[in-house]
C-alpha angles and dihedrals in degrees: 000000000000100000118193128196109208101189129048138122136223124193145140123240086220091065122110107259121211112259092239095051113136092203133033117188119221094207139059123248103200129195088240090057091049095049087051089056092049092050093046092054099040098254119149101193141018141195120223118213120203108245116233095235091067094052114194094341098108094166097113092051092045090053089052091051090050090052094050107023095156095050106035140057128177145221111209138202111229138163115265089237092063111131127231095252091059091046091050090053090052090047090058089053093057103270112145103173151347133259127220109199103189102174109126091013133095117260106264123236102235092191091072115106095247089057099041091053092047094048090049090054090048090053092047092054092043096239125153126235116225117200120203100183143119117273089251088066096040094060088056097044103044096065090051092049090051087082092068133069092238137132105236117203120199114207128227101354092308095296097255121184103290094212094051092043117192089338087074102125092222091054090048089053090047090056091056094052098044111121119200090206094062112012132077125184124209106220091198140104093049089169088066088067094071141310110277092350096060096092093052092045089052093049091050092047093047092055091050093048090054091046088055091056099256099123093112092048100051116109133182136215132178094229086219127209085026097225114220089011100061096121093056103033141065136167088258094053093045092050095046091048090051091054089051092048093051095041091188119094095203093051091042090057092042092056094047093047121017099027096043092045093048092059100038098036097218 
């Protein structure tokens, strides 16, 4: 089977971190280390996601894509004023979308001119928009993104309130507005849904996502090297937990192969 990992990071601890970064790793996660993980676990391709602590400096990720162009694609972080020529150059280097990591930031108003122009350019170049945001933000943003012909990827189960679990009113609202013609949900990073309770929260959320008809739009990524959770996590543990969360071998294989490939077009 052609397994694909849709969420991993590469970086150097010598890089210049953004001043507002909430986390600064003291180690390097190299492309060679990542490829070793893919090979060890039988994965053919992977998608690199620009980590928030590097801001819009995508150079480390771009170097990784250049080193492994047949096996890797990337999701960048760029300014919303970025012009089409710059985006086209990134596209040729293997970038397939942008990420908005909104934790610690106010929820943006996507109806403002700087956003509408940017989102139009993203649609024109056929890039995806990945949202790493709490469910309270997602329920505001998804209706605004409905106006654009974009694939919208929701990170880490929609990051609902870990203490409320799937009863979180915002997550319940999110379920009702999910659209299987536009939205994708990354059923990964279960440990970001709460210490000790994350795995149960993930199982509960997964069942509801399937019940809401999203089984063909669920994707998985290892979240390697599991930033801020390095001491407790590994690619092995993430993959085994995912198998436990899905509890259905056919759907497990579908997500890792058909679903992941459909979005990232490997």
